[in-house]
C-alpha positions as CSV (number, residue, x, y, z in Angstrom):
1,M,101.3,121.1,97.8
2,E,100.5,124.0,100.0
3,T,101.2,123.9,103.8
4,N,97.5,123.5,104.5
5,T,97.0,120.7,101.9
6,K,95.3,117.6,103.3
7,I,97.9,114.8,103.1
8,F,97.6,111.2,104.0
9,I,100.8,109.3,104.9
10,A,100.0,105.6,104.7
11,G,102.4,103.7,107.0
12,H,103.5,106.7,109.1
13,R,104.9,104.6,111.9
14,G,107.3,102.6,109.7
15,M,110.8,103.7,108.9
16,V,109.9,105.3,105.5
17,G,106.5,106.8,106.5
18,S,107.9,108.3,109.7
19,A,110.7,109.9,107.8
20,I,108.2,111.4,105.4
21,H,106.1,112.6,108.3
22,R,109.1,114.3,109.9
23,K,110.0,115.9,106.6
24,L,106.5,117.4,106.0
25,L,106.4,118.7,109.6
26,Q,109.8,120.3,109.1
27,E,108.6,121.9,105.9
28,G,105.6,123.5,107.8
29,F,102.8,121.1,106.6
30,Q,100.1,121.0,109.3
31,N,97.1,119.1,107.8
32,L,98.6,115.6,107.9
33,I,96.4,112.5,108.3
34,V,97.8,109.5,109.9
35,R,96.4,106.2,111.2
36,N,98.1,103.3,112.8
37,S,97.3,99.7,111.8
38,R,94.8,99.3,114.7
39,E,92.9,102.3,113.6
40,L,92.9,101.5,109.9
41,D,93.8,98.1,108.4
42,L,94.9,99.0,104.9
43,R,94.4,95.3,103.9
44,N,90.7,95.7,104.4
45,S,88.9,97.3,101.5
46,I,85.8,98.3,103.5
47,E,87.9,100.1,106.1
48,V,90.0,101.9,103.5
49,E,87.0,103.0,101.5
50,A,85.3,104.4,104.6
51,F,88.5,106.2,105.5
52,F,88.8,107.9,102.1
53,R,85.1,108.8,102.0
54,A,85.3,110.5,105.4
55,E,88.7,112.2,105.1
56,Q,89.0,113.1,101.4
57,P,92.8,113.5,101.3
58,E,94.2,115.6,98.5
59,Y,97.7,113.9,98.4
60,V,98.8,110.5,99.4
61,F,102.2,109.1,100.3
62,L,101.9,105.3,100.0
63,A,104.7,104.1,102.3
64,A,102.8,101.3,104.0
65,A,104.0,97.8,103.2
66,K,105.0,94.5,104.8
67,V,108.7,94.5,104.6
68,G,111.7,92.4,105.7
69,G,115.1,90.9,104.9
70,I,116.0,87.7,103.0
71,M,114.9,85.4,105.8
72,A,111.5,87.0,106.3
73,N,110.8,87.3,102.5
74,N,111.7,83.7,101.9
75,T,109.8,82.3,104.9
76,Y,106.6,84.3,104.6
77,R,106.2,84.3,100.9
78,A,102.4,84.2,100.8
79,D,102.1,86.9,103.4
80,F,104.4,89.2,101.6
81,L,102.6,88.8,98.3
82,Y,99.0,88.9,99.6
83,E,99.4,91.7,102.2
84,N,101.3,94.1,99.9
85,L,98.9,93.5,97.0
86,M,95.9,94.3,99.3
87,I,97.4,97.4,100.8
88,Q,98.3,99.0,97.5
89,N,95.2,97.9,95.6
90,N,93.0,99.4,98.3
91,V,94.8,102.7,98.6
92,I,95.4,103.3,94.9
93,H,91.9,102.4,93.9
94,C,90.4,104.6,96.6
95,A,92.8,107.5,95.7
96,W,91.3,107.4,92.2
97,K,87.7,106.9,93.4
98,Y,87.8,109.8,95.9
99,G,89.7,112.3,93.7
100,V,93.2,112.4,95.2
101,K,95.2,115.0,93.2
102,K,98.5,113.1,93.4
103,L,99.8,109.8,94.9
104,L,103.4,108.7,95.4
105,F,103.8,104.9,95.5
106,L,107.0,103.5,97.1
107,G,108.5,100.3,96.0
108,S,112.0,98.7,96.2
109,S,115.0,98.0,94.1
110,C,114.2,94.3,94.3
111,I,111.7,94.8,91.4
112,Y,114.6,94.5,89.0
113,P,115.8,91.2,87.5
114,K,118.4,89.3,89.5
115,L,121.0,89.5,86.7
116,A,120.0,92.8,85.2
117,P,122.9,95.0,83.9
118,Q,124.4,97.4,86.4
119,P,123.6,100.1,87.3
120,L,119.9,99.4,87.3
121,K,118.0,101.7,84.9
122,E,114.3,102.2,85.1
123,E,113.8,100.6,81.7
124,Y,115.2,97.2,82.9
125,L,111.9,96.5,84.7
126,L,110.4,93.1,83.6
127,T,113.4,92.2,81.4
128,G,114.4,89.1,83.3
129,L,113.9,86.7,86.2
130,L,113.6,88.0,89.7
131,E,115.7,87.0,92.7
132,P,113.9,84.0,94.0
133,T,114.2,84.8,97.8
134,N,112.2,88.0,97.5
135,E,110.1,87.3,94.4
136,P,106.7,87.6,96.0
137,Y,107.5,91.1,97.5
138,A,108.9,92.2,94.1
139,I,105.9,91.0,92.2
140,A,103.6,92.9,94.5
141,K,105.7,96.1,94.0
142,I,105.8,95.7,90.2
143,A,102.0,95.3,90.3
144,G,101.8,98.6,92.2
145,I,103.9,100.4,89.6
146,K,101.8,99.1,86.8
147,M,98.6,99.9,88.7
148,C,99.7,103.5,89.1
149,D,100.4,103.7,85.4
150,A,97.1,102.0,84.5
151,Y,95.1,104.5,86.5
152,R,97.1,107.3,84.9
153,A,96.4,105.9,81.4
154,Q,92.7,105.1,81.9
155,Y,91.6,107.8,84.3
156,G,94.3,110.5,84.0
157,C,95.4,110.1,87.7
158,N,98.7,111.8,88.7
159,F,100.0,108.7,90.4
160,I,103.9,108.4,90.4
161,S,106.2,105.6,91.7
162,A,109.6,105.9,93.4
163,M,111.9,102.9,93.9
164,P,114.4,103.4,96.7
165,T,117.5,101.4,97.1
166,N,118.4,99.7,100.5
167,L,117.4,101.9,103.3
168,Y,118.5,102.5,106.9
169,G,117.8,105.1,109.6
170,P,115.5,105.9,112.5
171,N,112.7,103.4,113.2
172,D,114.5,100.6,111.4
173,N,113.8,96.9,112.3
174,Y,116.5,95.2,114.3
175,D,114.8,91.8,114.6
176,L,117.4,89.4,113.3
177,E,114.7,87.2,111.7
178,K,113.0,90.1,109.8
179,S,115.6,92.9,109.4
180,H,117.7,93.9,106.4
181,V,121.4,93.5,106.4
182,L,122.6,96.9,107.7
183,P,120.4,97.0,110.9
184,A,121.1,93.3,111.4
185,L,124.8,93.9,111.4
186,I,124.5,96.9,113.8
187,R,122.7,94.6,116.2
188,K,125.1,91.7,115.8
189,F,128.2,93.9,116.4
190,H,126.6,95.8,119.2
191,E,125.7,92.6,121.0
192,A,129.0,91.0,120.3
193,K,130.8,94.0,121.8
194,R,128.5,94.1,124.8
195,Q,128.9,90.3,125.5
196,Q,132.6,90.4,124.6
197,L,132.1,87.7,121.9
198,P,135.2,86.6,119.9
199,E,133.5,86.7,116.5
200,V,130.5,87.8,114.5
201,V,128.9,85.6,111.9
202,L,128.2,87.2,108.5
203,W,125.7,85.5,106.2
204,G,127.1,84.4,102.9
205,S,130.4,85.2,101.2
206,G,130.3,89.0,101.8
207,T,130.9,89.6,98.1
208,P,127.5,90.9,97.0
209,L,127.5,94.7,96.4
210,R,124.8,96.9,97.9
211,E,123.9,100.5,97.9
212,F,122.5,102.2,101.0
213,L,120.4,105.4,101.4
214,H,119.6,107.1,104.7
215,V,115.8,107.2,105.1
216,D,115.9,111.0,105.7
217,D,117.4,111.4,102.2
218,L,114.6,109.2,100.8
219,A,112.0,111.4,102.5
220,D,113.6,114.5,101.0
221,A,113.6,112.9,97.6
222,C,109.9,111.9,98.0
223,F,109.0,115.5,98.9
224,H,110.9,116.8,95.9
225,L,109.2,114.3,93.6
226,M,105.7,115.1,95.0
227,Q,106.4,118.8,94.3
228,T,108.0,118.5,90.9
229,Y,107.6,115.2,89.1
230,N,104.4,114.2,87.2
231,E,105.3,111.5,84.8
232,A,104.4,107.8,84.2
233,G,106.7,105.0,85.0
234,L,109.1,104.8,88.0
235,V,112.0,106.8,89.4
236,N,115.0,105.2,91.1
237,V,116.0,106.8,94.4
238,G,119.6,106.1,95.5
239,V,123.1,107.4,96.0
240,G,124.6,106.0,92.8
241,H,127.5,104.0,94.3
242,D,127.8,100.8,96.3
243,L,130.1,98.6,98.5
244,S,130.4,94.9,99.3
245,I,128.6,93.4,102.3
246,K,132.1,92.6,103.8
247,D,133.1,96.2,103.5
248,L,129.8,97.3,105.1
249,A,130.5,94.9,108.0
250,L,134.0,96.3,108.5
251,L,132.5,99.9,108.5
252,I,129.8,99.0,111.0
253,R,132.4,97.1,113.2
254,D,134.5,100.3,113.3
255,V,131.5,102.5,114.1
256,V,130.3,100.2,116.9
257,G,133.9,99.8,118.2
258,Y,133.9,96.0,118.2
259,Q,137.4,94.3,118.1
260,G,136.6,90.7,117.3
261,A,136.7,88.7,114.1
262,I,134.2,88.4,111.2
263,V,133.5,84.8,110.0
264,H,131.3,83.8,107.0
265,D,128.5,81.3,107.1
266,L,128.6,80.1,103.5
267,S,125.5,77.9,104.0
268,K,123.4,81.1,104.0
269,P,122.3,82.7,100.7
270,D,124.1,85.8,99.2
271,G,121.0,87.0,97.4
272,T,121.4,89.2,94.3
273,P,125.0,89.7,93.3
274,R,124.7,93.4,92.9
275,K,121.9,96.0,93.2
276,L,123.1,99.5,92.2
277,M,120.6,102.1,91.1
278,D,121.1,104.3,88.1
279,V,120.0,107.7,89.5
280,A,120.4,109.8,86.4
281,K,116.7,110.3,86.0
282,L,116.4,111.6,89.6
283,T,119.5,113.8,89.2
284,A,118.0,115.3,86.0
285,V,114.9,116.4,88.0
286,G,117.2,118.2,90.5
287,W,117.8,115.9,93.5
288,Q,120.9,114.2,94.9
289,A,121.5,112.3,98.2
290,K,123.3,114.3,100.9
291,I,124.0,111.9,103.8
292,G,127.2,109.8,103.4
293,L,127.1,106.2,104.5
294,E,129.6,106.4,107.4
295,E,128.0,109.6,108.6
296,G,124.6,108.0,108.4
297,I,125.6,104.9,110.3
298,R,127.3,106.9,113.0
299,R,124.2,109.1,113.3
300,V,121.9,106.0,113.6
301,Y,124.2,104.3,116.2
302,A,124.5,107.5,118.2
303,Q,120.7,107.9,118.2
304,L,120.3,104.4,119.5
305,G,122.7,105.2,122.3
306,N,122.3,102.9,125.4
307,E,118.6,102.3,124.9
308,T,117.3,98.8,125.1
309,W,116.4,98.9,121.5
310,F,116.3,95.2,120.7
């Protein structure tokens, strides 16, 4: 990509898309095309085709998706499957139809089987049953990976797929019904500190292990892959190490400065026991994460400051 290359960032107002947008601007790219959901409904094939016909982007970062945590995924199962399928089908198909030089499709670590060996290698895709609570979202993302590979095989399209681990950072979602675990815990501890509550309730046992990547690191990895990687299949994007949800809660409690207790609601689901990415493939193409977890959480919480961000 040259700095005057015409680049479409689908989902530029979300956490991932906005990080990619910031990264490209920092790298001097000026010809960036963005549309919010009111201006362009990516679920609507007519609107998407009209957009590609008019704009003719050369490169596409497909970061648009309907996303959420365990509760949202399990509650809005039809919405997560339908909307994500429609978004990626429309964008990937039009990218082929209108001659996009390269497309990067972004998925999630939830594509892997619930009980896959750890750490998760790219070749473990479709080797077992998915985690039931987020199966619809995972199926949609698996379909996106396979769609990119199918268009590559049939039409020679340079469409690549990156699967990030659990993300956090600027423009995250702090709605307790829809958020992922890390922002949900930041909110819970922040509100407990502000209201001087004696305890914070943690879903499940706290024993599941999770890996967390700052979204600015993901954007850096996406930029690197778009510049250097041109192969079929998928690439894991992560940090290569994990910690328990309980240890995450203790870390966030310290960052927030909350002094109360942590109690477990064992009636709530734990989700997948462990999700650690094998990042050897990404390391081999010259990229590693730079932002440590404590540093990243402190950065996020400092950025939030005293704003009314809930």
